[in-house]
N, C-alpha and C positions, 0 to 999 in steps of 0.2 A: 504493500500500500504506500509506504514512504517513497519508494522509487517512482511509483506512478504520479504521486503528488509533486515530486520534483520535476518530472517530465512536463506536467501541466504548467508549473510556474515558469519553466524555461521557454515554453511556447506561447505564453500569454502575449508577449511583445509582438508576435507576428500579426495578430489581428489589430493591434493598436498602432502599428508602424505606418508611416506616411506612405511613401511610394515604393518601399522595399518589396512589399507583397503584391504590388499592383499588377494586374494583367492589362488593364486599360481603363482610362477614365470613361465615365458614362457617356459624355458627349461624343467620345470616339468609339464607344462600344455598341452593344446591341440595343436597338430600339424595338418598338412593338412589332415591326415587320420582319424581325428575324436577325440574321447575322449583321454585325456592324463591321467597321473597317478593321477591328482587331481580330475578326474571325470567330468571335464567340457568339453563340446563339442564346437569346433570352429564353430561359426555361422556367423561371419562377412563376408559379401558377397564380399568385396574387397579382403580380405585375401584369401578367397576360390577361387577367380578367377585368382589368380597369379599362375605362374608355381610352381610346387611342391617345387623345391629347393629354390626359392625366398621366398615362404611362410614360409617354415620351418626356413630359415635363419632369417627372420624378426621376427617371433614369438619367436625365441630363445632370442631375445633382449628385449622382452616385459615382462610386469608383468600383470597378470590378476587380476583386482581389483574390489571390490564392489563399486557401485555408488549409494548412497542413494538419495532419492528425494531431490531436491533443491541444490545438489552439483554443484558448479561452476567449469566448466572445463576450460573455457577461460574468462577473464575479460577485459572490455574495456580499451584500452591504456596500458595494462599490458603485460610484457614479456610472451611469450608462452614457458613455460618450458617443458611441456609434450604434447604429441599428443595421441589421443584416437581412436582406432578402436572399435566402439561400438559393443558389442556382444549380449547384451540384454538390454531392456529398451528403453527410448525415451528421446532425448535431444532437447531443443528449442534454436534457434538462435535468440537473441533479439537485436534490436536497442534501445539504451538507450539515452534519451534526457537529456539536462542539468538540468532540474528540477527533474530528477530521474525517470520520467515516462518511460515506455518501451513498445514495441510492438513486437510481434513475426514476423520474416521475413523468417523463415525456420525451418524445422524439420529434424532430423537425427536419425536413428535407426541402426539396424544391417546391413543396406545397405551402411552405410556411415562411415565418418571419421570426427574427430574434430581437427582443427588446420590448416585449409586450407592455411592461409597466409604464413606458413613456406614453402610450395611448391614453392612459387614465390621468396623465399629468404628474406621475411619480418620476423621481430622478435616480433611484438606486434599484439594484436587483436583489430579490429575495433568494435567488437560486444561482448556481453556477451553470453556465451553458458552454459546452466544449464540443469540438469536432471529434467524432469517433471514427468517421471515414472522411478522408481528405476530399476537398472540393473547392468550390468558388462561391462567392456571394457578391451581391451589389451592396456596398457599404455606404451609408449616408449618415452625416452628423446629426445628432439628436435635434439640434436647433432647426435644421433644415426640414426634418420630418415633421416637427411640431408646426412649422409654418405651412407645410403642405396639408396637414390635417385640417387646418383652418380654411385653407383655400379650396380644398377638394373634398366635399362630403362623401363622395363615392369611395375614396381611399379610407376615410375614417370608418365607414360602414364595413368594408372588407376586413380591416384589421380587427374591429370589434368582433366580427364573426369568428375570425381565427382565434382570438383570445378565448372564446367559448369552447372551441375545439380542443385547445390545450388544457383548459380546465376539466373538460370531459375526460381527456386522457389521464390527467393526474389522479382524479377520483377513482377511475377504473383500475389503473395500475396499482394504486394503494391497496385496493381490495384484492387484486390478483396476487401481489407479493405476500399478503397475509394468509390467504387460504388455499392457494393452488400449489401443486407439486412443481419442482424445478423443471422437469421435462415439458410440462404443459406451458409453463412460463417461457421457456426457451423457444418453443414452437411459436407462441404468440409474438415474441420479440422478433424472430426471424421473418415472420409474415409482415409485421409492421415495417420492418426495415426494407424488405423487398418492395413494398408499396411505395416507398419514398425514394429509393435509388434506382429501381428497375434492375433487370438482369437477375441471374440466379446466384452470383458469387457475392458472399458477404466477407470482406477481407478483414476479419478480426480474430485475434487469438482467444483461446479459452480463458486465459487470465483476465482479459479485458471484458469478456462476456460475464464472467463471475462478478466483476466490479459493477457492471451495469445492472445485473439482476440482484445484487445485494446478497450474494451467497458465496460459499467457498468454491475455489477452483475445482476441488475434487468432486463436488456435487455437479458442476457443469460438465466435467469429464464423463461422469456416469450418465447424465441426461443426454449428452451428445452421442454417446455410445449407443444408447437405447434407440435414438432416432436413426442413427446410421445403420444399426443392425436391421431395423425395419425397412430400410431402403428409402427413407424420406430425405435424408441428406447424405452427402459424402464429406469427408474431412481430410484436408491436406494442410500441413502446418502453415498457420497464418490465414487460412481461408476455409470458410464453410460454403458448400454449394447445395442449394435446394434442388433436389432431384424429383420430388413428387409433391407439388404444391397442394393439390386436392387432398391428399392423405395427410399432409402436414396440417392443413386446416382442421381436419378431423381429430388430429392428435393434440391440437391446441385446446386450452381451456375455453370456457364460454366468453371470455373477455374480448377476444378478437372479433367474434361475431357480433357481440353487443356494441362495440365501438363502431364497427362497419355499418351496422344497421342504423344506429342513431345518426351518424354522419350523413348517410344516404337520405334519411328522413328530413334532416335539416336542409339538405341541398334542395329537396323537392319543395319544402315549405318556403324557401327564399326565392324560388323561380317565379 
């Protein structure tokens, strides 16, 4: 655990750096219509769902940056200086206890946004948000996003909706971690991750999975072995591969289906 926390501290600077991690400034990057001059395609679903003029205006104020694994995007009780529209990769939302231990309470990928407290006018983060699969994001200063929220009601509405999705995740995952077996929780986590990154490869070690699930590495090793023996996943050092998604859904606890069903219902209600 101490090694992992040291890694997290060392990579925090990557997300706060100026141009060091930059792929390309928003004005030179992707706009609503697709790839920009830097060759990167806009994939964040919140940005893509905005009216064209709102999306282009917002992207022009962002910087597309690389986010290496373990990059800290928000830290507990620290000011939120930047907000991130994830374009690729996967971030974990962690509750951190006083003894330094942490457990995952949410996931966000290209469907989401990091920095939710700012939407409500708050300035600090109650959670740690870190990249668990490297990727990229459109980063925007907090003051610029606050101005955009006032100027564009459509943006505020989209971000408020997403904040409810994260709250739904947190409540369901808390219940999941309390009552369900490790193999069921692992199946649920793999499904949620695949939904956000696409593809069948999940490039994470069992040690990191144990950290995310709030359990011992030995327990994850046993759980992964059960899923592998059943032919649902294969495992190569450093990567898990989903081999049979339908059966993995059956092996998951009820939480994945509950989350999926509620999100689908909300989507229908808002159309």
